[in-house]
C-alpha positions as CSV (number, residue, x, y, z in Angstrom):
1,M,139.1,105.0,128.1
2,K,137.2,103.9,125.2
3,P,133.4,106.0,124.4
4,N,130.8,103.9,125.3
5,P,128.2,103.6,122.7
6,I,125.1,103.0,124.5
7,R,125.8,106.3,126.7
8,F,126.4,108.3,123.7
9,Y,123.1,107.4,122.0
10,S,121.4,107.7,125.4
11,L,122.2,111.3,125.6
12,L,121.4,112.0,122.0
13,F,117.7,110.1,122.9
14,L,117.3,112.3,125.5
15,L,118.9,115.8,123.8
16,S,116.2,115.1,121.0
17,L,112.9,114.5,123.5
18,S,114.3,117.8,124.9
19,L,114.4,120.1,122.0
20,S,111.1,118.7,120.5
21,G,109.3,119.6,123.8
22,L,110.7,122.9,123.6
23,L,109.8,123.6,120.1
24,R,106.0,122.2,121.2
25,A,106.4,124.5,123.9
26,Q,107.5,127.6,121.8
27,S,105.0,126.8,119.6
28,A,102.0,126.7,121.6
29,S,100.3,130.3,121.6
30,I,100.6,131.6,125.1
31,L,97.0,133.7,124.4
32,E,95.3,130.4,124.2
33,T,96.8,128.8,127.5
34,R,93.6,128.2,129.5
35,I,93.4,129.3,133.4
36,T,91.3,129.0,135.9
37,L,91.1,132.2,138.6
38,R,89.0,134.1,141.1
39,V,90.0,137.6,142.5
40,V,87.6,140.0,144.3
41,N,88.6,143.7,144.3
42,E,92.2,143.2,143.7
43,R,94.4,145.8,141.9
44,L,95.0,145.3,138.5
45,D,98.6,144.6,138.5
46,E,98.4,141.5,140.8
47,V,95.9,140.3,138.9
48,L,98.1,140.4,135.9
49,R,100.8,138.8,138.2
50,Q,98.5,136.0,139.0
51,I,97.5,135.3,135.5
52,S,101.2,135.0,134.2
53,A,101.9,132.9,137.2
54,K,99.5,130.5,136.1
55,G,99.8,131.1,132.5
56,G,103.7,130.1,132.6
57,F,104.7,133.3,130.9
58,S,105.4,137.5,131.9
59,F,103.7,140.6,131.1
60,S,105.4,143.5,129.5
61,Y,103.7,147.0,129.9
62,S,104.4,150.6,131.3
63,P,102.5,152.0,134.1
64,D,101.7,155.0,132.4
65,V,99.7,153.1,129.9
66,I,98.0,151.2,132.3
67,D,96.7,151.9,135.7
68,I,97.5,149.3,137.8
69,N,96.1,151.1,140.8
70,N,92.5,149.9,139.3
71,R,90.9,147.3,141.5
72,V,89.1,144.5,139.6
73,S,87.1,141.0,140.1
74,L,87.4,138.1,138.2
75,D,85.8,134.7,138.5
76,V,87.2,132.5,135.3
77,T,87.3,128.7,135.0
78,N,89.2,127.1,132.2
79,R,89.4,130.2,129.8
80,S,91.6,131.5,127.5
81,V,94.2,133.9,128.2
82,R,92.8,136.6,125.4
83,E,89.2,135.9,126.6
84,I,90.2,136.8,130.3
85,L,92.3,139.9,128.8
86,N,89.7,141.2,126.9
87,S,87.4,141.3,129.8
88,L,89.9,142.9,131.9
89,F,90.4,145.7,129.5
90,D,87.4,145.9,127.3
91,G,89.5,146.8,123.9
92,T,91.2,150.1,125.5
93,V,94.2,147.9,125.3
94,S,96.2,145.8,122.8
95,F,98.4,142.6,123.5
96,K,100.7,140.5,121.4
97,E,102.7,137.6,121.9
98,R,106.8,137.7,121.7
99,R,108.8,134.7,123.0
100,R,107.3,134.2,126.5
101,Y,105.9,137.7,127.2
102,V,102.7,139.1,126.6
103,I,103.0,142.9,125.8
104,L,100.3,145.3,126.5
105,Q,99.7,148.7,124.8
106,K,97.1,151.4,124.8
107,A,95.1,150.9,121.9
108,V,95.2,153.6,119.7
109,V,92.7,154.0,116.5
110,S,93.2,156.9,114.2
111,V,90.4,159.0,113.6
112,E,90.7,158.4,110.1
113,K,91.3,154.9,110.0
114,K,88.0,154.4,112.3
115,T,86.0,155.5,109.7
116,E,87.5,153.0,106.8
117,S,87.9,150.3,108.6
118,F,87.7,148.1,112.3
119,Y,88.8,144.6,113.4
120,L,86.4,142.0,114.9
121,N,87.9,139.0,116.5
122,G,86.9,136.3,119.0
123,Y,85.9,132.8,119.3
124,I,83.7,130.4,117.3
125,V,82.5,128.0,119.6
126,D,80.1,125.0,119.5
127,Q,76.9,125.6,121.1
128,V,76.4,123.0,122.6
129,T,79.9,121.9,124.5
130,G,81.7,125.2,124.0
131,I,84.4,123.8,122.3
132,K,86.3,126.1,120.5
133,L,85.8,125.3,116.4
134,P,89.0,125.3,114.4
135,D,88.8,126.2,110.3
136,A,85.2,127.7,110.9
137,S,84.8,130.1,107.7
138,I,83.8,133.9,108.5
139,Y,83.0,136.4,105.9
140,E,81.0,139.4,104.9
141,P,78.9,138.7,101.7
142,V,79.0,142.1,100.0
143,T,82.7,143.6,100.3
144,L,83.7,139.5,100.0
145,V,86.3,140.0,102.8
146,S,86.8,136.8,104.9
147,T,89.0,134.8,107.3
148,V,89.0,131.6,108.9
149,S,89.3,130.2,112.6
150,N,92.5,128.8,113.5
151,Q,93.5,125.4,115.4
152,Y,92.0,127.4,118.8
153,G,88.9,128.5,117.2
154,Y,90.2,132.2,117.5
155,Y,89.3,134.7,114.1
156,K,90.3,138.3,113.7
157,I,88.5,140.1,110.3
158,R,88.9,143.5,109.6
159,L,85.5,144.9,108.5
160,P,84.7,148.2,106.5
161,T,82.6,151.0,108.4
162,Q,80.8,152.3,105.4
163,P,77.9,150.0,104.4
164,E,74.2,150.7,106.7
165,T,74.0,147.1,107.2
166,L,76.8,144.7,108.1
167,H,76.2,141.3,108.5
168,L,78.9,138.4,109.2
169,E,78.4,134.9,107.9
170,V,79.6,132.2,109.7
171,R,80.1,128.8,107.9
172,K,81.4,125.5,109.4
173,E,81.0,121.8,107.8
174,A,78.4,119.7,110.1
175,Y,77.2,122.9,111.5
176,A,74.0,125.2,111.0
177,G,75.3,128.6,109.2
178,R,74.8,131.6,111.3
179,S,74.0,135.6,110.1
180,V,75.5,137.6,112.6
181,E,74.1,141.4,112.5
182,V,77.4,143.7,113.1
183,A,75.8,147.2,114.9
184,A,78.8,148.8,116.7
185,R,81.8,150.2,114.3
186,R,84.5,149.6,116.4
187,N,87.1,147.4,117.2
188,D,84.9,144.6,119.3
189,F,85.7,141.2,120.8
190,L,82.9,139.0,119.9
191,T,82.2,134.9,120.4
192,I,79.9,133.0,118.1
193,A,78.4,130.2,118.9
194,L,77.4,127.7,115.8
195,A,74.3,124.8,116.7
196,P,75.6,121.2,115.2
197,D,73.4,120.7,112.4
198,T,71.6,117.6,113.6
199,V,69.6,116.7,110.3
200,R,72.2,116.1,107.9
201,P,71.3,114.8,104.4
202,L,72.2,111.6,103.1
203,A,73.6,113.2,100.1
204,T,75.6,116.0,99.7
205,P,73.1,118.9,99.0
206,T,72.9,121.1,96.2
207,P,74.3,124.4,97.2
208,R,71.6,127.2,98.2
209,I,71.4,130.3,96.4
210,V,71.7,133.4,98.5
211,A,70.6,136.7,97.3
212,R,72.7,139.4,97.7
213,P,72.2,143.3,98.0
214,D,74.7,144.0,94.9
215,S,73.6,140.9,93.0
216,S,70.8,139.2,91.1
217,A,69.8,135.5,90.9
218,R,71.4,135.1,87.4
219,V,71.8,131.4,87.4
220,P,68.3,129.8,88.4
221,P,68.8,126.5,90.3
222,R,67.6,123.9,88.1
223,I,66.5,119.7,89.5
224,E,67.4,116.9,87.1
225,I,64.3,114.8,86.4
226,P,65.5,111.5,85.2
227,V,63.9,110.7,81.4
228,I,63.1,106.9,80.4
229,V,63.5,106.6,76.9
230,Y,61.8,103.3,75.2
231,S,63.8,102.2,72.0
232,E,63.3,99.2,69.5
233,P,66.1,97.1,68.9
234,P,68.7,98.7,66.6
235,S,69.3,97.1,62.9
236,P,73.0,96.4,62.1
237,D,73.7,100.0,61.0
238,T,72.2,101.8,64.0
239,L,73.5,102.6,67.4
240,I,73.9,99.6,69.5
241,P,73.1,100.3,73.3
242,I,76.1,99.2,76.0
243,H,74.0,97.0,78.0
244,K,77.0,96.3,80.7
245,K,76.5,97.5,84.0
246,E,77.6,101.1,84.3
247,K,80.7,101.9,87.0
248,E,80.3,104.0,90.0
249,K,82.6,106.7,88.2
250,V,83.8,107.1,84.8
251,P,87.3,106.5,84.4
252,L,87.7,110.0,82.3
253,K,85.5,111.4,84.7
254,E,87.6,110.0,87.8
255,S,90.9,111.2,86.2
256,L,89.7,114.6,85.2
257,L,88.6,115.4,89.1
258,T,92.0,114.2,90.0
259,I,93.5,117.0,87.9
260,R,91.2,119.3,88.9
261,D,92.1,118.9,92.5
262,G,96.0,119.1,92.0
263,L,95.2,122.3,90.2
264,V,93.3,123.8,92.9
265,Y,96.0,122.4,95.6
266,A,98.6,124.0,93.6
267,L,97.0,127.5,92.7
268,S,94.8,128.1,95.6
269,T,95.6,128.6,99.4
270,A,94.3,126.6,102.5
271,K,91.7,129.5,103.7
272,Q,90.4,128.7,99.9
273,A,90.1,125.1,100.4
274,I,88.1,125.4,103.9
275,H,85.9,127.9,102.6
276,T,84.9,125.5,99.5
277,E,84.1,122.9,101.7
278,N,81.9,125.6,104.5
279,I,80.2,127.8,102.2
280,E,77.3,126.2,100.1
281,D,75.9,129.8,99.6
282,T,76.3,131.6,96.1
283,L,77.8,134.7,95.9
284,Y,77.6,136.6,92.3
285,R,79.7,139.4,91.1
286,P,79.7,141.2,87.4
287,F,83.2,141.5,87.1
288,Q,86.6,139.8,88.5
289,A,90.1,140.0,87.8
290,S,93.1,138.3,89.0
291,L,96.9,137.4,89.2
292,M,96.1,134.4,90.9
293,P,93.1,133.0,92.6
294,F,94.4,134.1,96.0
295,I,95.2,137.8,94.8
296,G,92.1,139.2,93.1
297,T,88.9,140.9,93.3
298,N,87.0,138.1,94.7
299,Q,89.9,137.5,97.7
300,Q,89.9,134.3,99.3
301,L,86.4,133.9,98.4
302,S,86.9,133.3,94.6
303,G,85.6,129.4,94.7
304,N,82.2,130.6,95.9
305,V,81.9,133.5,93.3
306,I,80.1,133.5,89.9
307,N,81.0,136.2,87.5
308,D,79.6,137.4,84.3
309,V,83.3,138.5,83.3
310,S,86.5,137.4,84.5
311,V,89.8,138.1,84.0
312,N,92.8,136.4,85.0
313,L,96.7,137.0,84.4
314,L,98.5,134.0,85.4
315,A,95.4,131.6,87.0
316,G,91.8,132.2,87.8
317,Y,89.6,130.0,90.0
318,S,85.9,130.6,90.3
319,L,82.6,129.0,91.1
320,G,81.1,129.8,87.7
321,V,81.2,132.0,84.8
322,N,77.9,133.5,83.1
323,L,79.4,135.6,79.8
324,L,82.8,135.6,79.5
325,E,86.6,134.4,80.9
326,L,89.7,135.1,79.6
327,G,93.1,134.1,81.0
328,L,96.7,133.8,79.8
329,G,97.4,130.6,82.0
330,F,94.6,128.3,83.5
331,N,91.1,129.3,84.3
332,V,89.6,126.9,86.8
333,V,85.7,126.9,87.2
334,R,84.2,124.7,90.2
335,W,80.7,125.0,88.7
336,D,79.6,126.0,85.0
337,V,80.6,128.4,82.3
338,K,77.9,129.9,79.7
339,G,79.7,132.1,76.9
340,L,83.2,132.1,75.8
341,Q,86.0,131.0,77.9
342,A,89.5,131.4,76.6
343,A,92.7,130.7,77.7
344,G,96.3,130.6,76.9
345,L,97.2,126.7,78.5
346,A,94.0,125.5,79.9
347,N,90.5,125.5,80.5
348,L,89.1,123.0,83.3
349,V,85.2,123.3,84.2
350,G,83.7,120.9,87.2
351,R,80.2,120.8,84.8
352,Q,78.9,122.0,82.5
353,V,80.0,124.3,79.4
354,N,77.3,126.1,77.1
355,G,79.3,128.3,74.6
356,V,82.8,128.2,73.2
357,Q,86.0,126.7,75.0
358,V,89.3,128.2,73.2
359,A,92.9,126.9,74.9
360,G,96.5,126.8,73.4
361,V,96.8,123.3,75.3
362,A,93.9,122.0,76.8
363,N,90.2,121.9,77.6
364,M,88.8,120.1,80.3
365,V,85.5,119.6,81.1
366,I,83.9,117.4,83.9
367,G,80.4,117.8,82.9
368,S,78.9,117.9,79.6
369,V,79.2,120.4,76.8
370,E,77.1,121.9,74.2
371,G,79.1,124.1,71.9
372,I,82.7,124.5,70.2
373,Q,85.7,123.0,71.8
374,A,88.8,124.4,70.2
375,S,92.3,123.5,71.6
376,G,95.9,123.2,70.4
377,I,96.3,119.5,71.4
378,V,93.5,118.0,73.6
379,N,89.9,118.3,74.3
380,L,88.5,116.3,77.0
381,T,85.0,115.9,77.8
382,A,83.9,113.5,80.5
383,E,80.0,113.3,79.7
384,D,78.1,113.8,76.8
385,F,79.0,116.4,74.0
386,R,76.9,118.1,71.6
387,G,78.7,120.5,69.2
388,L,82.3,120.8,67.5
389,Q,85.8,119.1,68.7
390,M,88.7,120.0,67.3
391,G,92.4,119.7,68.4
392,G,94.9,117.1,68.3
393,I,93.2,114.7,70.5
394,N,89.3,114.6,71.2
395,V,87.7,112.6,74.1
396,T,83.9,112.5,74.5
397,G,83.2,110.3,77.7
398,R,79.5,109.2,76.8
399,D,77.5,110.6,73.9
400,L,78.3,112.7,70.9
401,Y,76.1,114.6,68.9
402,G,78.1,116.4,66.7
403,W,81.7,116.6,65.0
404,Q,84.9,115.5,66.4
405,L,87.9,116.9,63.8
406,A,91.3,115.8,65.1
407,S,95.1,115.7,63.8
408,G,95.6,112.5,65.7
409,L,93.0,111.0,67.8
410,N,88.9,111.1,68.2
411,V,87.6,109.0,70.9
412,A,83.7,108.5,72.0
413,R,81.7,106.0,73.9
414,T,78.4,106.5,71.6
415,V,77.9,108.3,68.2
416,H,74.6,109.4,67.5
417,R,74.7,112.2,64.9
418,G,77.6,114.0,63.3
419,H,80.8,112.3,62.4
420,Q,84.3,111.6,63.4
421,V,87.1,112.7,61.4
422,G,91.1,112.0,62.2
423,F,93.7,109.9,61.9
424,V,92.4,107.4,64.5
425,N,88.8,107.0,65.2
426,Y,87.5,105.3,67.9
427,A,84.0,104.7,69.6
428,D,82.2,101.9,71.5
429,S,78.8,102.4,69.0
430,S,78.4,104.5,66.1
431,A,75.4,105.4,64.3
432,T,77.3,107.5,61.8
433,T,80.3,107.2,59.7
434,P,83.7,107.9,60.7
435,F,86.5,109.1,58.5
436,G,90.4,108.5,59.2
437,Y,93.5,106.8,58.7
438,F,92.1,103.8,61.0
439,S,88.9,104.0,62.4
440,F,87.5,101.1,64.6
441,V,83.9,100.9,66.4
442,R,83.8,97.9,69.1
443,L,80.2,97.0,69.4
444,N,78.5,97.9,65.6
445,G,81.7,98.3,63.9
446,Y,82.8,96.3,60.4
447,R,85.9,94.2,60.7
448,R,87.6,91.5,58.3
449,L,90.5,89.4,58.6
450,A,90.6,87.8,55.2
451,F,93.1,85.3,54.0
452,T,93.1,85.7,50.3
453,T,94.9,84.6,47.0
454,D,95.3,86.5,43.8
455,E,97.2,86.7,40.2
456,L,99.8,89.1,41.7
457,N,100.5,87.6,45.3
458,Y,99.4,83.8,46.2
459,G,98.6,84.5,49.6
460,N,97.5,88.1,51.2
461,V,96.4,88.8,54.8
462,T,93.7,91.8,54.8
463,F,92.5,93.3,58.0
464,K,89.0,95.7,57.3
465,T,88.1,97.7,60.0
466,G,85.4,100.9,60.6
467,V,81.9,100.5,59.4
468,R,80.1,98.8,57.1
469,K,79.8,102.1,55.0
470,F,83.4,103.0,55.0
471,Y,86.1,100.7,56.2
472,N,89.7,101.0,56.3
473,I,91.8,98.5,54.8
474,F,95.4,97.1,55.5
475,K,96.9,94.3,53.1
476,L,100.2,92.1,53.4
477,G,100.8,89.5,50.5
478,T,103.8,87.6,48.9
479,S,104.6,84.9,46.6
480,G,107.4,84.0,48.6
481,F,110.3,83.7,45.8
482,V,108.1,82.2,43.1
483,P,109.8,82.9,39.7
484,H,108.5,85.7,38.0
485,K,106.3,87.0,40.9
486,P,107.1,89.9,43.2
487,I,108.6,89.1,46.2
488,G,105.3,90.5,48.3
489,S,103.5,93.5,48.8
490,I,102.1,96.2,51.6
491,G,99.2,98.4,51.2
492,Y,96.4,100.4,52.5
493,G,92.9,101.1,50.9
494,V,89.1,101.8,51.5
495,G,86.1,100.0,50.7
496,T,82.3,99.9,51.5
497,A,79.8,96.9,51.5
498,W,76.1,96.7,51.1
499,Y,73.8,94.1,51.9
500,L,72.2,91.9,48.6
501,G,68.3,91.3,50.1
502,N,67.3,90.7,54.1
503,P,70.8,91.4,55.8
504,A,69.7,87.8,57.6
505,W,70.8,86.0,54.3
506,N,74.0,87.2,55.2
507,W,74.6,88.1,51.2
508,L,77.2,91.3,50.9
509,L,78.7,92.7,48.0
510,N,82.0,95.1,48.6
511,A,83.8,97.6,46.6
512,D,87.2,98.1,47.7
513,Y,90.2,100.1,46.5
514,V,94.0,99.2,47.6
515,A,97.1,101.1,46.7
516,S,100.1,98.9,47.7
517,R,103.8,99.3,47.2
518,V,105.2,96.1,45.4
519,A,108.6,94.4,46.6
520,V,110.5,93.1,43.4
521,E,114.0,92.9,44.8
522,R,114.6,91.8,48.3
523,R,116.6,95.2,49.2
524,F,112.9,96.3,49.1
525,L,113.5,100.1,50.4
526,K,116.4,100.2,47.7
527,Q,114.6,99.2,44.3
528,P,112.8,101.3,42.4
529,R,109.3,102.1,43.0
530,V,106.4,99.9,41.7
531,S,103.0,100.6,42.3
532,H,99.7,98.4,42.5
533,M,96.4,100.1,42.5
534,R,93.5,97.7,42.8
535,L,90.1,98.0,42.4
536,T,88.0,94.8,44.0
537,I,84.5,93.7,43.7
538,S,83.7,91.0,45.5
539,L,80.7,88.9,46.8
540,E,80.8,87.6,50.5
541,K,78.5,84.8,51.6
542,K,78.8,83.7,55.7
543,I,78.6,80.6,56.3
544,S,78.9,81.2,60.1
545,P,78.4,84.0,62.2
546,R,82.1,84.6,62.5
547,L,83.0,82.8,58.9
548,A,82.6,83.9,55.2
549,L,84.0,83.0,52.0
550,S,84.5,85.7,49.2
551,V,84.9,85.7,45.6
552,G,85.3,88.2,43.2
553,P,86.9,90.2,39.8
554,T,89.8,92.8,40.4
555,F,90.7,95.7,38.4
556,N,94.4,96.2,38.0
557,L,96.9,99.2,37.3
558,L,100.9,98.4,37.6
559,L,103.3,101.1,37.3
560,S,106.8,99.6,37.4
561,P,110.3,100.1,35.4
562,Y,110.4,96.6,34.9
563,D,109.4,94.8,31.9
564,G,107.7,91.7,32.4
565,L,107.5,92.7,36.0
566,V,110.6,91.0,37.3
567,Q,113.1,92.0,34.7
568,E,113.3,92.2,30.8
569,N,112.0,89.5,28.2
570,R,111.5,87.4,31.4
571,G,107.6,86.5,31.6
572,S,104.7,88.8,32.6
573,L,101.9,89.1,34.3
574,G,99.5,86.6,31.8
575,T,96.8,88.3,29.6
576,R,96.8,92.2,29.8
577,L,94.3,94.3,29.0
578,T,96.8,97.2,28.2
579,S,100.2,98.3,28.5
580,S,102.5,101.1,27.6
581,R,106.2,102.5,28.4
582,S,106.7,106.1,28.8
583,D,109.6,108.2,27.6
584,T,111.7,107.7,30.9
585,G,111.3,103.8,31.0
586,R,108.3,103.1,33.3
587,N,105.7,100.6,32.1
588,T,102.2,100.9,32.5
589,Y,99.9,97.8,32.9
590,A,96.3,97.2,33.2
591,W,94.2,94.1,33.5
592,I,91.5,92.2,35.0
593,G,91.8,89.4,37.7
594,F,90.4,87.7,40.3
595,Q,90.4,87.2,44.2
596,A,88.9,84.5,46.3
597,G,89.5,84.0,50.1
598,L,88.8,83.2,53.3
599,R,87.3,85.9,56.1
600,L,87.2,85.7,59.8
601,C,84.0,88.1,60.4
602,N,82.4,90.2,63.9
603,R,79.0,89.2,64.7
604,V,77.4,92.7,63.8
605,N,78.2,93.0,60.4
């Protein structure tokens, strides 16, 4: 008989449904099962039997531990088993789940432990509806002991008995915070009701600062007041404001926020994330030490604490730092850093830095920096930077008032003061001069694409980029295969330019120095080295906003093993000022030449 595939898949489907239902049933907490019960003057064992019957589980206990002959009265409607048991035994009996059983045991508290700490447990509920609230933050602000209510709104927190005054702070997003004084220093069941926050601000509120007995307000709150600055229209050498509409979020800032959120997600716990969302209070500690964000003296509240001194082994996470932070791995700060922050790998700050950041790999600041950033690879500041950036790559998302020193790349939106010094420099607008192998200033920079001719190469293409006071030159020239001429040349140089008279007259004087490698033979890389150095003084006249003519003399120096450039006894470069031949057979030629051409210009310079 052939197997019926329809029957097989039907059985498989029913089996999967049964298993999923069983798993759901097992995952549900027995103590959170809600029942309705009314008994009057019943024996305790009978009451327990009715509770277990309605809840679909069994009790396990010893009659020697619990007086089953006690008579009790009970009237509850839609209450959890946990609440009913707490009401019945008033803390004299402890209970725990195991499979489909609830085990009842006599609560035994050691005298020694009782003097050190006690447990407070209960529910966090909505004051209006009575609904139990999950993911509420419960913490003690002096010892930083904290917990989070579970999916049933239940919490359990261990509190010290030593403080004279003990307050429990309860916070939940969209609810008004509540402070509960804990009078009794014993294990107790306490349900806390939170009132909905009916007056919600339109914008995200600034976290309020709460003074604690063991701390002082070291970071006074500040209100940012917009300042309107009126400025005159810029001349070609000054800063050009960017008039295009700002995006809602700076792309760099958005990227850094993504990196920060990823690091926090990877390094912190779910409880810390809940505390960060719920708690708007600011806590202070003079010192903290941590192995990881969730293993340290700030415990699960590390993201809500500002420290004077912070020491982290693998990774640290805090609200702010006032003086010093040291870490072998990552330092992540939600708000501001003042003083020195040093990390073996990376520092990431959510708002402002005022001081010094040092990292082996990266410094990342989502706000502004005033001070020094130094890293082995990259420094990223999403907003303004005032001071000195040093690294392989330096990026300032907005305004730069200082220096960027990079072995690789410097990027800034607007350079007001200081300089960019690096292999490659980029800015949207710059009031100063960048120095590097390649500099590009998008709005008020100097750029020319020139097509020229001279006595060495009949055709040259030259690109100039930077600012008018100092620019980079990239040159490519050729004479084709004309006899007695080089095949071509490739060169690099620098230059500067001055206005002749009023800039509106469109006359410029350029002084350019270019060093080139000359190709004499077709196998360019294998031929003997031929070097050509040229100083050009040229006059430029714009004939339209984007087009200019140029002409001027050149002063040349050529170092070549070839006589007459191409080969011995076969012509030369024409009139020479001087020539000489060294003992090694290398010829030196010097002469005055010319250069003329057509230039494509950018509009500003």
